[in-house]
The first five atom37 places (N, CA, C, CB, O) and aatype in JSON, in Angstrom:
{
  "aatype": [20, 20, 20, 20, 20, 20, 20, 20, 20, 20, 20, 20, 20, 20, 20, 20, 20, 20, 20, 20, 20, 20, 20, 20, 20, 20, 20, 20, 20, 20, 20, 20, 20, 20, 20, 20, 20, 20, 20, 20, 20, 20, 20, 20, 20, 20, 20, 20, 20, 20, 20, 20, 20, 20, 20, 20, 20, 20, 20, 20, 20, 20, 20, 20, 20, 20, 20, 20, 20, 20, 20, 20, 20, 20, 20, 20, 20, 20, 20, 20, 20, 20, 20, 20, 20, 20, 20, 20, 20, 20, 20, 20, 20, 20, 20, 20, 20, 20, 20, 20, 20, 20, 20, 20, 20, 20, 20, 20, 20, 20, 20, 20, 20, 20, 20, 20, 20, 20, 20, 20, 20, 20, 20, 20, 20, 20, 20, 20, 20, 20],
  "atom_mask": [
    [1, 1, 1, 1, 1],
    [1, 1, 1, 1, 1],
    [1, 1, 1, 1, 1],
    [1, 1, 1, 1, 1],
    [1, 1, 1, 1, 1],
    [1, 1, 1, 1, 1],
    [1, 1, 1, 1, 1],
    [1, 1, 1, 1, 1],
    [1, 1, 1, 1, 1],
    [1, 1, 1, 1, 1],
    [1, 1, 1, 1, 1],
    [1, 1, 1, 1, 1],
    [1, 1, 1, 1, 1],
    [1, 1, 1, 1, 1],
    [1, 1, 1, 1, 1],
    [1, 1, 1, 1, 1],
    [1, 1, 1, 1, 1],
    [1, 1, 1, 1, 1],
    [1, 1, 1, 1, 1],
    [1, 1, 1, 1, 1],
    [1, 1, 1, 1, 1],
    [1, 1, 1, 1, 1],
    [1, 1, 1, 1, 1],
    [1, 1, 1, 1, 1],
    [1, 1, 1, 1, 1],
    [1, 1, 1, 1, 1],
    [1, 1, 1, 1, 1],
    [1, 1, 1, 1, 1],
    [1, 1, 1, 1, 1],
    [1, 1, 1, 1, 1],
    [1, 1, 1, 1, 1],
    [1, 1, 1, 1, 1],
    [1, 1, 1, 1, 1],
    [1, 1, 1, 1, 1],
    [1, 1, 1, 1, 1],
    [1, 1, 1, 1, 1],
    [1, 1, 1, 1, 1],
    [1, 1, 1, 1, 1],
    [1, 1, 1, 1, 1],
    [1, 1, 1, 1, 1],
    [1, 1, 1, 1, 1],
    [1, 1, 1, 1, 1],
    [1, 1, 1, 1, 1],
    [1, 1, 1, 1, 1],
    [1, 1, 1, 1, 1],
    [1, 1, 1, 1, 1],
    [1, 1, 1, 1, 1],
    [1, 1, 1, 1, 1],
    [1, 1, 1, 1, 1],
    [1, 1, 1, 1, 1],
    [1, 1, 1, 1, 1],
    [1, 1, 1, 1, 1],
    [1, 1, 1, 1, 1],
    [1, 1, 1, 1, 1],
    [1, 1, 1, 1, 1],
    [1, 1, 1, 1, 1],
    [1, 1, 1, 1, 1],
    [1, 1, 1, 1, 1],
    [1, 1, 1, 1, 1],
    [1, 1, 1, 1, 1],
    [1, 1, 1, 1, 1],
    [1, 1, 1, 1, 1],
    [1, 1, 1, 1, 1],
    [1, 1, 1, 1, 1],
    [1, 1, 1, 1, 1],
    [1, 1, 1, 1, 1],
    [1, 1, 1, 1, 1],
    [1, 1, 1, 1, 1],
    [1, 1, 1, 1, 1],
    [1, 1, 1, 1, 1],
    [1, 1, 1, 1, 1],
    [1, 1, 1, 1, 1],
    [1, 1, 1, 1, 1],
    [1, 1, 1, 1, 1],
    [1, 1, 1, 1, 1],
    [1, 1, 1, 1, 1],
    [1, 1, 1, 1, 1],
    [1, 1, 1, 1, 1],
    [1, 1, 1, 1, 1],
    [1, 1, 1, 1, 1],
    [1, 1, 1, 1, 1],
    [1, 1, 1, 1, 1],
    [1, 1, 1, 1, 1],
    [1, 1, 1, 1, 1],
    [1, 1, 1, 1, 1],
    [1, 1, 1, 1, 1],
    [1, 1, 1, 1, 1],
    [1, 1, 1, 1, 1],
    [1, 1, 1, 1, 1],
    [1, 1, 1, 1, 1],
    [1, 1, 1, 1, 1],
    [1, 1, 1, 1, 1],
    [1, 1, 1, 1, 1],
    [1, 1, 1, 1, 1],
    [1, 1, 1, 1, 1],
    [1, 1, 1, 1, 1],
    [1, 1, 1, 1, 1],
    [1, 1, 1, 1, 1],
    [1, 1, 1, 1, 1],
    [1, 1, 1, 1, 1],
    [1, 1, 1, 1, 1],
    [1, 1, 1, 1, 1],
    [1, 1, 1, 1, 1],
    [1, 1, 1, 1, 1],
    [1, 1, 1, 1, 1],
    [1, 1, 1, 1, 1],
    [1, 1, 1, 1, 1],
    [1, 1, 1, 1, 1],
    [1, 1, 1, 1, 1],
    [1, 1, 1, 1, 1],
    [1, 1, 1, 1, 1],
    [1, 1, 1, 1, 1],
    [1, 1, 1, 1, 1],
    [1, 1, 1, 1, 1],
    [1, 1, 1, 1, 1],
    [1, 1, 1, 1, 1],
    [1, 1, 1, 1, 1],
    [1, 1, 1, 1, 1],
    [1, 1, 1, 1, 1],
    [1, 1, 1, 1, 1],
    [1, 1, 1, 1, 1],
    [1, 1, 1, 1, 1],
    [1, 1, 1, 1, 1],
    [1, 1, 1, 1, 1],
    [1, 1, 1, 1, 1],
    [1, 1, 1, 1, 1],
    [1, 1, 1, 1, 1],
    [1, 1, 1, 1, 1],
    [1, 1, 1, 1, 1],
    [1, 1, 1, 1, 1]
  ],
  "atom_positions": [
    [[100.32, 65.37, -33.63], [99.31, 64.59, -32.95], [99.14, 65.14, -31.54], [99.69, 63.07, -32.93], [100.11, 65.42, -30.84]],
    [[97.9, 65.3, -31.15], [97.63, 65.84, -29.82], [97.57, 64.71, -28.79], [96.32, 66.64, -29.81], [97.3, 63.56, -29.12]],
    [[97.84, 65.08, -27.57], [97.77, 64.15, -26.45], [96.64, 64.62, -25.54], [99.15, 64.07, -25.67], [96.58, 65.78, -25.15]],
    [[95.74, 63.7, -25.21], [94.6, 64.02, -24.35], [94.67, 63.14, -23.11], [93.24, 63.82, -25.1], [94.77, 61.92, -23.2]],
    [[94.62, 63.77, -21.95], [94.63, 63.04, -20.69], [93.21, 62.55, -20.4], [95.16, 63.94, -19.52], [92.25, 63.31, -20.49]],
    [[93.09, 61.28, -20.05], [91.79, 60.67, -19.74], [91.77, 60.31, -18.26], [91.53, 59.41, -20.64], [92.63, 59.57, -17.78]],
    [[90.79, 60.82, -17.56], [90.56, 60.46, -16.16], [89.08, 60.23, -15.97], [91.1, 61.56, -15.18], [88.26, 61.06, -16.39]],
    [[88.72, 59.13, -15.34], [87.33, 58.78, -15.1], [87.05, 58.77, -13.61], [86.98, 57.41, -15.73], [87.86, 58.27, -12.82]],
    [[85.93, 59.33, -13.21], [85.52, 59.27, -11.8], [85.05, 57.87, -11.43], [84.41, 60.29, -11.52], [84.88, 57.56, -10.25]],
    [[84.84, 57.0, -12.43], [84.4, 55.62, -12.18], [85.57, 54.66, -12.01], [83.51, 55.15, -13.31], [85.37, 53.46, -11.87]],
    [[86.79, 55.2, -12.04], [88.01, 54.41, -11.79], [88.76, 55.08, -10.65], [88.91, 54.3, -13.09], [88.57, 56.27, -10.4]],
    [[89.61, 54.32, -9.96], [90.32, 54.92, -8.82], [91.25, 56.05, -9.25], [91.11, 53.86, -8.09], [91.84, 56.02, -10.33]],
    [[91.35, 57.05, -8.39], [92.27, 58.14, -8.65], [93.7, 57.6, -8.64], [92.1, 59.28, -7.6], [94.01, 56.69, -7.87]],
    [[94.57, 58.14, -9.5], [95.97, 57.7, -9.5], [96.61, 57.86, -8.12], [96.78, 58.48, -10.54], [96.33, 58.83, -7.41]],
    [[97.47, 56.92, -7.76], [98.16, 56.98, -6.48], [99.56, 57.56, -6.62], [98.24, 55.59, -5.86], [100.34, 57.55, -5.66]],
    [[99.87, 58.06, -7.79], [101.18, 58.65, -8.05], [101.08, 59.67, -9.16], [102.2, 57.58, -8.41], [99.98, 60.05, -9.57]],
    [[102.22, 60.13, -9.64], [102.23, 61.16, -10.68], [102.02, 60.57, -12.09], [103.55, 61.92, -10.64], [102.96, 60.51, -12.89]],
    [[100.81, 60.15, -12.37], [100.46, 59.61, -13.68], [98.98, 59.83, -13.93], [100.82, 58.1, -13.78], [98.22, 60.15, -13.02]],
    [[98.57, 59.66, -15.18], [97.17, 59.76, -15.57], [96.59, 58.36, -15.69], [97.01, 60.53, -16.91], [97.32, 57.4, -15.92]],
    [[95.29, 58.24, -15.53], [94.65, 56.94, -15.73], [94.87, 56.47, -17.16], [93.14, 57.02, -15.42], [95.12, 55.29, -17.41]],
    [[94.76, 57.4, -18.09], [94.96, 57.06, -19.5], [95.45, 58.26, -20.27], [93.68, 56.53, -20.11], [95.23, 59.41, -19.87]],
    [[96.1, 57.99, -21.38], [96.55, 59.04, -22.28], [96.15, 58.62, -23.69], [98.11, 59.28, -22.17], [96.49, 57.53, -24.16]],
    [[95.42, 59.52, -24.36], [95.01, 59.27, -25.74], [95.93, 60.05, -26.66], [93.53, 59.67, -25.98], [96.1, 61.26, -26.52]],
    [[96.52, 59.33, -27.62], [97.36, 59.94, -28.65], [96.75, 59.51, -29.98], [98.89, 59.5, -28.52], [96.86, 58.35, -30.37]],
    [[96.12, 60.45, -30.68], [95.37, 60.08, -31.87], [94.21, 59.2, -31.45], [96.27, 59.35, -32.92], [93.42, 59.57, -30.58]],
    [[94.11, 58.02, -32.06], [93.04, 57.11, -31.65], [93.56, 55.94, -30.8], [92.33, 56.56, -32.88], [92.86, 54.94, -30.62]],
    [[94.77, 56.07, -30.29], [95.36, 55.05, -29.41], [95.24, 55.53, -27.96], [96.85, 54.78, -29.78], [95.6, 56.66, -27.64]],
    [[94.73, 54.66, -27.1], [94.6, 54.95, -25.68], [95.53, 54.03, -24.9], [93.13, 54.78, -25.21], [95.44, 52.81, -25.0]],
    [[96.42, 54.63, -24.12], [97.32, 53.9, -23.24], [96.75, 54.0, -21.83], [98.79, 54.47, -23.32], [96.64, 55.1, -21.28]],
    [[96.4, 52.87, -21.24], [95.77, 52.83, -19.92], [96.81, 52.39, -18.9], [94.54, 51.87, -19.9], [97.41, 51.33, -19.02]],
    [[97.02, 53.24, -17.9], [97.98, 52.92, -16.85], [97.57, 51.65, -16.12], [98.11, 54.08, -15.86], [96.39, 51.3, -16.07]],
    [[98.55, 50.97, -15.55], [98.29, 49.76, -14.79], [97.25, 49.99, -13.7], [99.57, 49.24, -14.18], [97.34, 50.95, -12.94]],
    [[96.28, 49.11, -13.65], [95.2, 49.2, -12.67], [95.35, 48.06, -11.67], [93.82, 49.15, -13.36], [95.41, 46.89, -12.03]],
    [[95.4, 48.44, -10.4], [95.39, 47.45, -9.33], [93.97, 47.39, -8.79], [96.42, 47.8, -8.19], [93.15, 48.25, -9.11]],
    [[93.65, 46.38, -7.99], [92.25, 46.22, -7.55], [91.84, 47.2, -6.45], [92.04, 44.81, -7.06], [91.64, 46.82, -5.29]],
    [[91.73, 48.46, -6.83], [91.29, 49.5, -5.92], [89.86, 49.86, -6.28], [92.22, 50.75, -5.97], [89.54, 50.1, -7.44]],
    [[89.01, 49.9, -5.28], [87.62, 50.31, -5.48], [87.57, 51.81, -5.72], [86.74, 49.92, -4.26], [88.11, 52.58, -4.93]],
    [[86.94, 52.25, -6.81], [86.85, 53.7, -7.05], [85.96, 54.41, -6.04], [86.34, 53.95, -8.44], [86.1, 55.62, -5.85]],
    [[85.05, 53.7, -5.4], [84.15, 54.34, -4.44], [84.8, 54.52, -3.07], [82.88, 53.54, -4.3], [84.58, 55.54, -2.41]],
    [[85.59, 53.54, -2.64], [86.2, 53.63, -1.31], [87.67, 54.05, -1.35], [86.08, 52.3, -0.6], [88.19, 54.56, -0.36]],
    [[88.32, 53.84, -2.48], [89.75, 54.12, -2.58], [90.6, 53.07, -1.9], [90.05, 55.45, -1.98], [91.82, 53.21, -1.82]],
    [[89.97, 52.0, -1.42], [90.68, 50.93, -0.73], [91.0, 49.79, -1.68], [89.85, 50.42, 0.45], [90.25, 49.5, -2.62]],
    [[92.13, 49.14, -1.42], [92.51, 47.98, -2.23], [91.7, 46.76, -1.79], [94.03, 47.7, -2.1], [91.44, 46.57, -0.6]],
    [[91.31, 45.96, -2.75], [90.58, 44.72, -2.5], [91.62, 43.61, -2.44], [89.48, 44.44, -3.61], [92.43, 43.47, -3.36]],
    [[91.61, 42.81, -1.4], [92.59, 41.74, -1.24], [91.9, 40.46, -0.8], [93.67, 42.13, -0.23], [90.81, 40.47, -0.23]],
    [[92.57, 39.35, -1.08], [92.12, 38.08, -0.52], [91.51, 37.1, -1.5], [91.15, 38.34, 0.52], [91.36, 35.92, -1.18]],
    [[91.14, 37.55, -2.71], [90.51, 36.67, -3.68], [90.92, 37.14, -5.07], [88.94, 36.65, -3.53], [90.47, 38.19, -5.53]],
    [[91.78, 36.38, -5.74], [92.34, 36.83, -7.02], [91.27, 37.01, -8.09], [93.38, 35.83, -7.51], [91.44, 37.83, -8.99]],
    [[90.17, 36.26, -8.01], [89.08, 36.43, -8.98], [88.44, 37.8, -8.82], [88.03, 35.32, -8.82], [88.21, 38.5, -9.81]],
    [[88.14, 38.18, -7.59], [87.53, 39.49, -7.32], [88.53, 40.6, -7.65], [87.09, 39.59, -5.83], [88.14, 41.64, -8.19]],
    [[89.8, 40.38, -7.35], [90.83, 41.38, -7.64], [90.97, 41.6, -9.15], [92.18, 40.96, -7.03], [91.08, 42.74, -9.61]],
    [[90.98, 40.51, -9.91], [91.08, 40.61, -11.37], [89.86, 41.35, -11.93], [91.19, 39.21, -12.01], [90.0, 42.22, -12.79]],
    [[88.69, 41.0, -11.43], [87.46, 41.66, -11.87], [87.52, 43.16, -11.62], [86.24, 41.05, -11.16], [87.13, 43.95, -12.48]],
    [[88.01, 43.57, -10.45], [88.1, 45.0, -10.14], [89.08, 45.7, -11.09], [88.54, 45.21, -8.69], [88.8, 46.79, -11.56]],
    [[90.22, 45.07, -11.36], [91.18, 45.65, -12.31], [90.52, 45.87, -13.67], [92.42, 44.74, -12.45], [90.68, 46.92, -14.28]],
    [[89.79, 44.86, -14.14], [89.14, 44.96, -15.45], [88.02, 46.0, -15.44], [88.59, 43.6, -15.87], [87.84, 46.71, -16.42]],
    [[87.28, 46.1, -14.35], [86.24, 47.12, -14.26], [86.86, 48.52, -14.28], [85.4, 46.93, -12.98], [86.29, 49.44, -14.87]],
    [[88.0, 48.69, -13.65], [88.7, 49.97, -13.68], [89.14, 50.31, -15.11], [89.92, 49.95, -12.75], [88.99, 51.44, -15.55]],
    [[89.67, 49.32, -15.81], [90.09, 49.52, -17.21], [88.88, 49.88, -18.06], [90.8, 48.25, -17.77], [88.94, 50.79, -18.88]],
    [[87.78, 49.16, -17.87], [86.56, 49.43, -18.64], [86.08, 50.85, -18.41], [85.46, 48.43, -18.27], [85.65, 51.52, -19.36]],
    [[86.12, 51.33, -17.18], [85.68, 52.7, -16.89], [86.54, 53.72, -17.63], [85.74, 52.97, -15.38], [86.02, 54.71, -18.13]],
    [[87.83, 53.48, -17.69], [88.73, 54.42, -18.37], [88.51, 54.39, -19.87], [90.2, 54.1, -18.04], [88.45, 55.44, -20.51]],
    [[88.4, 53.2, -20.44], [88.21, 53.1, -21.89], [86.85, 53.68, -22.3], [88.32, 51.62, -22.35], [86.74, 54.29, -23.37]],
    [[85.83, 53.51, -21.47], [84.52, 54.12, -21.76], [84.6, 55.64, -21.69], [83.44, 53.59, -20.78], [84.0, 56.33, -22.51]],
    [[85.33, 56.15, -20.72], [85.5, 57.61, -20.6], [86.11, 58.19, -21.86], [86.37, 57.95, -19.38], [85.82, 59.33, -22.24]],
    [[86.96, 57.4, -22.52], [87.63, 57.86, -23.74], [86.8, 57.6, -24.99], [88.97, 57.18, -23.87], [87.21, 57.99, -26.09]],
    [[85.64, 56.94, -24.85], [84.77, 56.72, -26.0], [84.82, 55.33, -26.59], [85.09, 57.68, -27.04], [84.29, 55.1, -27.67]],
    [[85.46, 54.4, -25.91], [85.55, 53.03, -26.41], [84.83, 52.05, -25.52], [86.99, 52.62, -26.55], [84.05, 52.43, -24.65]],
    [[85.1, 50.78, -25.75], [84.58, 49.71, -24.91], [85.61, 48.59, -24.89], [83.19, 49.19, -25.42], [86.7, 48.74, -25.43]],
    [[85.28, 47.46, -24.27], [86.28, 46.4, -24.17], [86.72, 45.86, -25.52], [85.73, 45.27, -23.34], [87.83, 45.36, -25.65]],
    [[85.86, 45.94, -26.54], [86.28, 45.48, -27.87], [87.35, 46.39, -28.46], [85.08, 45.42, -28.81], [87.99, 46.03, -29.45]],
    [[87.56, 47.57, -27.85], [88.61, 48.49, -28.3], [90.0, 48.05, -27.85], [88.33, 49.89, -27.77], [91.0, 48.48, -28.42]],
    [[90.07, 47.17, -26.83], [91.37, 46.74, -26.32], [92.13, 45.92, -27.35], [91.19, 45.94, -25.03], [91.58, 44.99, -27.94]],
    [[93.39, 46.27, -27.55], [94.22, 45.5, -28.48], [95.37, 44.78, -27.79], [94.77, 46.41, -29.56], [95.93, 43.83, -28.34]],
    [[95.74, 45.23, -26.57], [96.86, 44.62, -25.85], [96.68, 44.85, -24.37], [98.23, 45.2, -26.33], [96.37, 45.96, -23.93]],
    [[96.87, 43.79, -23.58], [96.91, 43.93, -22.13], [98.17, 43.26, -21.61], [95.64, 43.32, -21.48], [98.71, 42.34, -22.23]],
    [[98.63, 43.72, -20.48], [99.72, 43.07, -19.77], [99.25, 42.86, -18.33], [101.04, 43.92, -19.83], [98.82, 43.8, -17.66]],
    [[99.34, 41.62, -17.88], [98.94, 41.27, -16.52], [100.19, 40.95, -15.72], [97.95, 40.06, -16.52], [101.02, 40.13, -16.12]],
    [[100.32, 41.62, -14.59], [101.42, 41.38, -13.67], [100.85, 40.66, -12.45], [102.14, 42.72, -13.26], [99.93, 41.15, -11.81]],
    [[101.41, 39.49, -12.13], [100.95, 38.67, -11.02], [102.08, 38.4, -10.04], [100.36, 37.35, -11.52], [103.22, 38.17, -10.45]],
    [[101.78, 38.44, -8.77], [102.79, 38.08, -7.78], [102.94, 36.58, -7.64], [102.45, 38.7, -6.42], [103.95, 36.1, -7.13]],
    [[101.94, 35.82, -8.07], [101.98, 34.37, -7.94], [101.37, 33.73, -9.19], [101.21, 33.9, -6.65], [100.15, 33.71, -9.36]],
    [[102.22, 33.23, -10.07], [101.76, 32.67, -11.34], [100.87, 31.43, -11.16], [102.95, 32.31, -12.21], [100.16, 31.05, -12.08]],
    [[100.9, 30.82, -9.98], [100.01, 29.68, -9.75], [98.54, 30.11, -9.75], [100.37, 28.99, -8.42], [97.66, 29.26, -9.79]],
    [[98.28, 31.41, -9.69], [96.9, 31.92, -9.73], [96.44, 32.25, -11.15], [96.79, 33.16, -8.85], [95.35, 32.79, -11.34]],
    [[97.26, 31.93, -12.15], [96.96, 32.3, -13.53], [95.63, 31.73, -14.03], [98.08, 31.83, -14.43], [94.91, 32.42, -14.76]],
    [[95.29, 30.51, -13.67], [94.04, 29.92, -14.15], [92.83, 30.7, -13.64], [93.93, 28.44, -13.72], [91.91, 30.97, -14.4]],
    [[92.83, 31.07, -12.37], [91.72, 31.86, -11.82], [91.68, 33.24, -12.46], [91.86, 31.99, -10.28], [90.59, 33.76, -12.73]],
    [[92.83, 33.84, -12.7], [92.89, 35.14, -13.38], [92.3, 35.0, -14.78], [94.36, 35.66, -13.45], [91.51, 35.84, -15.21]],
    [[92.69, 33.95, -15.49], [92.18, 33.74, -16.85], [90.66, 33.63, -16.88], [92.8, 32.49, -17.46], [90.01, 34.18, -17.77]],
    [[90.09, 32.92, -15.92], [88.63, 32.76, -15.88], [87.93, 34.1, -15.66], [88.22, 31.77, -14.78], [86.95, 34.41, -16.34]],
    [[88.43, 34.89, -14.73], [87.81, 36.2, -14.47], [88.01, 37.13, -15.67], [88.42, 36.85, -13.18], [87.09, 37.84, -16.06]],
    [[89.2, 37.12, -16.24], [89.54, 37.96, -17.39], [88.65, 37.61, -18.58], [91.03, 37.8, -17.77], [88.08, 38.49, -19.23]],
    [[88.53, 36.32, -18.86], [87.75, 35.85, -20.01], [86.28, 36.26, -19.91], [87.85, 34.33, -20.14], [85.64, 36.5, -20.93]],
    [[85.75, 36.35, -18.7], [84.34, 36.68, -18.53], [83.99, 38.07, -19.04], [83.97, 36.57, -17.07], [82.81, 38.37, -19.24]],
    [[84.98, 38.93, -19.27], [84.73, 40.28, -19.76], [84.56, 40.32, -21.28], [85.86, 41.19, -19.35], [84.09, 41.32, -21.82]],
    [[84.92, 39.26, -21.96], [84.9, 39.26, -23.42], [83.82, 38.29, -23.91], [86.29, 38.88, -24.0], [83.96, 37.08, -23.76]],
    [[82.76, 38.84, -24.49], [81.63, 38.02, -24.95], [82.01, 37.16, -26.14], [80.45, 38.91, -25.31], [81.62, 35.99, -26.21]],
    [[82.77, 37.72, -27.06], [83.18, 37.0, -28.26], [84.57, 36.42, -28.0], [83.18, 37.93, -29.53], [85.56, 37.15, -27.99]],
    [[84.64, 35.1, -27.8], [85.92, 34.49, -27.43], [86.96, 34.56, -28.55], [85.7, 33.05, -27.04], [88.12, 34.22, -28.32]],
    [[86.57, 34.98, -29.74], [87.54, 35.16, -30.81], [88.02, 36.6, -30.91], [86.93, 34.73, -32.14], [88.7, 36.96, -31.86]],
    [[87.67, 37.43, -29.92], [88.01, 38.84, -29.97], [88.84, 39.26, -28.75], [86.74, 39.68, -30.04], [88.7, 40.38, -28.26]],
    [[89.71, 38.36, -28.28], [90.58, 38.71, -27.17], [91.69, 39.64, -27.66], [91.18, 37.45, -26.52], [92.15, 39.51, -28.79]],
    [[92.11, 40.57, -26.81], [93.29, 41.36, -27.16], [94.54, 40.5, -27.04], [93.4, 42.62, -26.26], [94.53, 39.46, -26.39]],
    [[95.62, 40.95, -27.68], [96.92, 40.32, -27.44], [97.23, 40.51, -25.96], [98.05, 40.93, -28.37], [96.73, 41.46, -25.34]],
    [[98.06, 39.62, -25.38], [98.27, 39.73, -23.95], [99.59, 39.1, -23.54], [97.14, 39.07, -23.19], [100.08, 38.15, -24.16]],
    [[100.16, 39.65, -22.49], [101.28, 39.03, -21.8], [100.9, 38.9, -20.34], [102.6, 39.87, -21.98], [100.18, 39.74, -19.8]],
    [[101.4, 37.85, -19.69], [101.21, 37.67, -18.25], [102.57, 37.32, -17.67], [100.13, 36.56, -17.93], [103.21, 36.36, -18.1]],
    [[103.0, 38.1, -16.7], [104.31, 37.89, -16.11], [104.22, 37.88, -14.59], [105.3, 38.97, -16.58], [103.38, 38.56, -14.0]],
    [[105.08, 37.1, -13.97], [105.16, 37.08, -12.52], [106.17, 38.13, -12.07], [105.54, 35.67, -11.99], [107.25, 38.26, -12.64]],
    [[105.8, 38.87, -11.03], [106.65, 39.92, -10.5], [106.79, 39.73, -8.99], [106.08, 41.34, -10.83], [105.98, 39.04, -8.37]],
    [[107.81, 40.34, -8.41], [108.03, 40.16, -6.98], [107.22, 41.11, -6.11], [109.49, 40.33, -6.66], [106.94, 40.82, -4.95]],
    [[106.83, 42.26, -6.67], [106.12, 43.25, -5.87], [105.28, 44.14, -6.78], [107.11, 44.1, -5.04], [105.63, 44.37, -7.94]],
    [[104.17, 44.64, -6.24], [103.3, 45.56, -6.96], [102.87, 46.68, -6.01], [102.06, 44.81, -7.54], [102.99, 46.54, -4.79]],
    [[102.38, 47.8, -6.56], [101.94, 48.9, -5.7], [100.9, 48.45, -4.66], [101.36, 50.03, -6.56], [100.06, 47.6, -4.94]],
    [[100.99, 49.03, -3.48], [100.07, 48.75, -2.36], [100.02, 47.27, -2.02], [98.67, 49.24, -2.7], [99.02, 46.79, -1.49]],
    [[101.11, 46.55, -2.32], [101.22, 45.12, -2.06], [100.09, 44.33, -2.72], [101.2, 44.86, -0.56], [99.66, 43.3, -2.21]],
    [[99.62, 44.82, -3.87], [98.58, 44.15, -4.65], [99.09, 42.81, -5.16], [98.12, 45.04, -5.81], [100.3, 42.62, -5.31]],
    [[98.17, 41.9, -5.43], [98.51, 40.61, -6.02], [98.52, 40.66, -7.54], [97.53, 39.56, -5.55], [99.1, 39.78, -8.18]],
    [[97.88, 41.69, -8.13], [97.72, 41.77, -9.58], [97.66, 43.22, -10.02], [96.44, 41.02, -10.03], [97.19, 44.09, -9.29]],
    [[98.16, 43.48, -11.22], [98.03, 44.77, -11.89], [97.84, 44.49, -13.37], [99.28, 45.7, -11.63], [98.51, 43.62, -13.93]],
    [[96.94, 45.22, -14.01], [96.69, 45.04, -15.44], [96.77, 46.4, -16.12], [95.3, 44.37, -15.7], [96.13, 47.36, -15.69]],
    [[97.57, 46.47, -17.2], [97.61, 47.68, -18.03], [97.08, 47.31, -19.41], [99.06, 48.27, -18.12], [97.02, 46.13, -19.76]],
    [[96.7, 48.32, -20.19], [96.07, 48.03, -21.48], [96.34, 49.13, -22.51], [94.57, 47.85, -21.29], [96.66, 50.27, -22.18]],
    [[96.2, 48.73, -23.76], [96.24, 49.65, -24.89], [94.98, 49.4, -25.71], [97.56, 49.45, -25.77], [94.61, 48.25, -25.96]],
    [[94.34, 50.47, -26.13], [93.1, 50.36, -26.91], [93.19, 51.23, -28.15], [91.87, 50.77, -26.06], [93.91, 52.24, -28.17]],
    [[92.46, 50.83, -29.18], [92.27, 51.66, -30.37], [90.83, 52.15, -30.33], [92.58, 50.86, -31.71], [89.89, 51.35, -30.3]],
    [[90.67, 53.46, -30.33], [89.36, 54.08, -30.17], [88.79, 54.48, -31.52], [89.46, 55.3, -29.26], [89.52, 54.67, -32.49]],
    [[87.45, 54.61, -31.58], [86.83, 55.1, -32.82], [87.33, 56.52, -33.11], [85.28, 55.06, -32.71], [87.62, 57.29, -32.2]],
    [[87.41, 56.84, -34.38], [87.86, 58.19, -34.77], [86.84, 59.25, -34.4], [88.13, 58.26, -36.27], [87.06, 60.43, -34.65]]
  ]
}
């Protein structure tokens, strides 16, 4: 099975030694996305709804670069510094999925720290068309 590195100019450049995504067969592993604007390279802070939206837009850009869309997502993991913000995160996250019966599997965990002192990070796994 071949491994293909996926990088999109519509998502922020990696801030460390990793790829935005790696495709192995028809499985795409998307690195954790924090709320960094791909146009400015700056982290968005201060509003968990806007931060969640940016993370999801970054994921969408990577999955589209690989030939999929949000319906391709099969698993996400959300890392939050403050679990009391989970309801607002859920509302922003849910807005990306038109068919409410087509959510990916998901975990949400509270963590003590994230890169660039972000409040949220989301990683994902997708199954792409052959």
